[in-house]
C-alpha positions as CSV (number, residue, x, y, z in Angstrom):
1,M,-89.4,-11.8,-15.0
2,D,-93.2,-12.5,-14.8
3,A,-95.8,-9.9,-13.9
4,M,-99.2,-10.3,-12.5
5,V,-101.9,-7.7,-11.9
6,V,-104.2,-8.6,-9.0
7,K,-106.8,-6.9,-6.8
8,P,-105.5,-5.1,-3.8
9,Y,-104.9,-8.0,-1.4
10,R,-101.9,-10.1,-0.4
11,I,-100.9,-13.1,-2.4
12,R,-98.2,-15.7,-1.8
13,L,-96.4,-17.2,-4.7
14,P,-94.2,-20.3,-4.4
15,G,-91.2,-19.1,-6.5
16,I,-88.8,-16.3,-5.8
17,N,-88.4,-15.1,-9.4
18,R,-91.7,-13.1,-9.4
19,R,-92.7,-9.5,-9.5
20,I,-96.0,-8.8,-7.9
21,A,-97.7,-5.5,-8.7
22,M,-100.6,-4.4,-6.5
23,H,-103.1,-2.5,-8.6
24,N,-105.6,0.0,-7.2
25,P,-108.1,1.6,-9.6
26,G,-108.0,4.8,-7.5
27,G,-104.3,5.2,-8.3
28,R,-103.1,4.7,-4.7
29,R,-100.0,2.7,-4.6
30,F,-99.8,-0.3,-2.3
31,I,-96.6,-2.4,-2.6
32,V,-94.3,-3.7,-5.3
33,S,-92.2,-6.6,-4.1
34,V,-89.2,-7.5,-6.3
35,L,-87.4,-10.6,-5.1
36,A,-84.0,-11.9,-6.1
37,D,-83.2,-12.6,-9.7
38,K,-82.5,-16.2,-10.6
39,N,-78.8,-15.4,-11.2
40,T,-78.3,-13.9,-7.7
41,D,-76.8,-16.0,-5.0
42,T,-79.4,-15.8,-2.3
43,S,-77.5,-18.0,0.3
44,S,-76.1,-14.9,2.0
45,L,-79.3,-12.8,1.7
46,S,-81.6,-12.1,4.6
47,T,-85.1,-13.7,4.6
48,S,-86.1,-12.2,8.0
49,H,-87.9,-9.2,6.6
50,D,-91.5,-10.0,5.7
51,D,-91.7,-9.9,1.9
52,E,-95.5,-9.3,2.0
53,S,-95.6,-6.4,4.4
54,K,-97.0,-3.1,3.1
55,N,-95.0,0.1,3.2
56,V,-96.4,2.7,5.6
57,I,-98.0,5.6,3.8
58,Y,-96.9,8.9,5.3
59,Q,-98.8,12.1,5.3
60,D,-96.0,14.6,5.7
61,S,-96.9,18.0,7.1
62,F,-95.5,21.3,5.7
63,Y,-92.8,21.3,8.4
64,D,-92.0,17.7,7.5
65,R,-91.6,18.5,3.8
66,L,-89.3,21.5,4.7
67,A,-87.1,19.3,6.9
68,I,-86.9,16.5,4.4
69,N,-86.1,18.8,1.5
70,H,-83.4,20.6,3.6
71,L,-81.7,17.4,4.5
72,S,-82.0,16.1,1.0
73,Q,-80.5,19.2,-0.5
74,S,-77.7,19.2,2.1
75,L,-76.9,15.5,1.2
76,Q,-76.9,16.2,-2.5
77,A,-74.5,19.2,-2.0
78,A,-72.2,16.9,0.0
79,T,-72.2,14.2,-2.6
80,G,-72.1,16.4,-5.7
81,R,-75.0,14.5,-7.2
82,K,-78.4,15.9,-7.9
83,S,-81.7,14.0,-7.5
84,K,-84.6,14.6,-9.9
85,K,-87.0,13.4,-7.3
86,S,-88.6,15.5,-4.5
87,G,-89.6,14.8,-0.9
88,Y,-88.6,11.6,0.9
89,D,-88.0,9.9,-2.5
90,G,-85.4,12.5,-3.3
91,L,-83.7,12.0,0.1
92,V,-83.5,8.2,-0.4
93,E,-82.3,8.6,-4.0
94,A,-79.5,11.0,-2.8
95,A,-78.5,8.5,-0.1
96,T,-78.6,5.7,-2.7
97,M,-76.2,7.7,-5.0
98,A,-73.9,8.2,-2.1
99,S,-73.8,4.5,-1.3
100,R,-72.9,3.7,-4.9
101,R,-70.3,6.4,-5.3
102,F,-68.4,6.2,-1.9
103,S,-66.8,3.5,0.3
104,P,-68.5,2.8,3.7
105,I,-66.0,5.0,5.5
106,E,-66.5,7.8,2.9
107,Q,-70.3,7.4,3.2
108,R,-70.1,8.1,6.9
109,E,-67.9,11.2,6.3
110,V,-70.4,12.5,3.7
111,V,-73.3,12.1,6.2
112,I,-71.4,13.9,8.9
113,Q,-70.6,16.7,6.5
114,T,-74.2,16.8,5.5
115,L,-75.3,17.2,9.1
116,L,-72.8,19.9,9.7
117,T,-74.3,21.8,6.8
118,A,-77.9,21.2,7.9
119,F,-77.2,22.3,11.5
120,P,-75.1,25.4,12.0
121,K,-71.9,24.6,13.9
122,P,-72.3,27.5,16.5
123,I,-75.6,26.0,17.5
124,L,-74.1,22.6,17.9
125,S,-71.3,24.0,20.0
126,L,-73.7,25.8,22.2
127,I,-75.8,22.6,22.7
128,K,-72.7,20.7,23.6
129,I,-71.7,23.3,26.2
130,I,-75.0,23.7,28.0
131,A,-76.2,20.0,27.7
132,A,-73.6,18.2,29.7
133,P,-74.2,14.4,30.0
134,S,-76.8,13.8,32.7
135,K,-80.1,12.1,33.2
136,F,-82.0,15.2,32.2
137,T,-79.9,15.6,29.0
138,R,-80.4,12.0,28.0
139,E,-84.1,12.1,28.6
140,F,-84.4,15.5,26.8
141,F,-82.6,14.2,23.7
142,A,-84.9,11.2,23.6
143,T,-88.0,13.3,23.9
144,F,-86.7,15.8,21.4
145,T,-86.1,13.1,18.9
146,T,-89.6,11.7,19.0
147,I,-91.1,15.1,18.5
148,F,-88.9,16.6,15.9
149,F,-87.5,13.7,13.9
150,A,-90.4,11.4,13.2
151,W,-90.4,12.8,9.7
152,L,-87.1,11.1,9.2
153,V,-87.4,7.8,11.0
154,G,-91.2,7.3,11.3
155,P,-93.4,6.9,14.4
156,C,-91.4,6.5,17.6
157,E,-91.8,6.7,21.4
158,V,-89.7,7.1,24.5
159,K,-89.0,4.0,26.5
160,E,-87.3,3.3,29.8
161,S,-83.9,1.6,30.4
162,E,-81.5,1.3,33.3
163,I,-78.2,3.3,33.6
164,D,-75.9,2.8,36.6
165,G,-78.7,1.1,38.5
166,R,-81.3,3.9,37.9
167,K,-84.3,3.9,35.6
168,E,-84.3,6.6,32.9
169,K,-86.5,7.4,29.9
170,N,-83.5,7.6,27.6
171,V,-84.5,5.2,24.8
172,V,-86.2,6.1,21.5
173,H,-88.1,3.1,20.1
174,I,-88.8,3.4,16.4
175,Q,-91.6,1.2,15.5
176,K,-90.6,0.7,11.8
177,C,-87.8,2.9,10.5
178,R,-88.9,4.9,7.5
179,F,-85.4,5.2,6.0
180,L,-84.7,1.4,6.3
181,E,-88.1,0.6,4.8
182,E,-87.7,3.0,1.9
183,S,-84.0,2.1,1.1
184,N,-84.5,-1.6,1.9
185,C,-80.8,-2.0,2.4
186,V,-78.9,-3.0,5.5
187,G,-75.7,-1.4,4.2
188,M,-77.4,2.0,3.8
189,C,-78.8,1.7,7.3
190,T,-75.4,1.0,8.9
191,N,-73.2,3.3,6.8
192,L,-75.5,6.2,6.1
193,C,-77.5,6.3,9.3
194,K,-76.3,4.3,12.3
195,M,-72.5,4.8,12.3
196,P,-72.4,8.5,11.2
197,S,-75.3,9.4,13.6
198,Q,-73.5,7.8,16.5
199,M,-70.3,9.6,15.7
200,F,-72.0,13.0,15.0
201,I,-74.1,13.0,18.2
202,K,-71.2,12.1,20.4
203,D,-68.6,14.4,18.8
204,Y,-70.8,17.4,18.2
205,L,-73.5,17.1,20.9
206,G,-71.4,15.5,23.5
207,I,-73.5,12.5,24.4
208,P,-72.9,8.8,23.4
209,I,-75.6,6.9,21.7
210,N,-76.0,3.3,20.6
211,M,-78.4,2.7,17.7
212,V,-79.7,-0.8,17.6
213,P,-81.6,-1.7,14.4
214,N,-83.7,-4.8,14.3
215,F,-83.6,-6.0,10.7
216,D,-86.3,-8.6,11.3
217,D,-89.1,-6.1,11.8
218,M,-87.3,-2.9,10.8
219,S,-87.6,-1.4,14.2
220,C,-84.7,0.4,15.9
221,E,-83.7,1.6,19.4
222,L,-81.7,4.8,20.0
223,I,-80.1,4.4,23.5
224,F,-78.8,7.8,24.7
225,G,-76.0,7.6,27.1
226,Q,-74.8,4.1,26.0
227,E,-71.5,3.7,24.2
228,P,-71.9,1.6,21.0
229,P,-69.8,-1.6,20.6
230,P,-66.8,-1.7,18.3
231,Q,-67.9,-2.4,14.7
232,D,-66.3,-5.9,14.7
233,M,-68.5,-6.7,17.7
234,D,-71.6,-5.0,16.6
235,P,-74.4,-7.4,15.7
236,A,-75.7,-5.0,13.0
237,F,-72.6,-5.8,10.9
238,T,-73.3,-9.5,10.9
239,Q,-76.7,-9.2,9.2
240,P,-76.8,-10.0,5.5
241,C,-78.8,-7.6,3.3
242,Y,-82.4,-8.2,2.2
243,K,-83.2,-10.2,-0.9
244,Q,-85.3,-7.3,-2.1
245,C,-82.3,-4.9,-1.9
246,K,-82.3,-2.9,-5.1
247,E,-78.5,-2.4,-5.0
248,I,-77.9,-6.2,-5.0
249,N,-80.5,-6.9,-7.7
250,K,-79.6,-4.1,-10.0
251,H,-75.9,-3.6,-9.5
252,K,-74.8,-6.9,-7.9
253,K,-73.3,-4.8,-5.1
254,I,-72.1,-6.0,-1.7
255,C,-74.0,-3.6,0.6
256,I,-72.5,-4.4,4.0
257,N,-69.0,-4.2,5.4
């Protein structure tokens, strides 16, 4: 595999068997793009995601770091695997280890167990009792998500949709999902985020939610109050994984199911 050190600007190379390292004398990392190996069959891999786009640089606050480490430690406890990394890198590594060790169904169960560990069950039960499904509840959950969970998914905003002929601000629009961007894997998105989150929020908080990822631009919409489609009819499960997916390139793994 060839390597090229260039100044910090974007460059397009014609071949796919290249590794481009963006170098900055100040030490600030830009982007490393690793494309498919020549022995990898790329016919079923997605080319929708922009290979040249830069990763967003996050400046996590003290609260953000606490929340990230708490969730990471909870996930590591559920999987029985320890990550040597800290911060969001440690969370992604713990999720990656879970995706390698467990089947898609087991991955979802691990995440639900992780969330039950991270959020005390009595509090969840209380929320389910006092927050009966209603316009107020759906809008409250949407607003709450944008305020308290941007550290997990990235910048997001509340948007409007229509339920039973009425307008409600019940949709969270994630501009570019931090977890999908860092993991760079469609299977980790669907099995470690979308499906277990939908199940957890409905079963333990009492409100249905449909999470609709856009794998072209890595955005996502969380629609509170909308039942998700069955998996065999869900468009998220017809999407091939990215060519840059580390699990495919390193382990020749089929990421999606």
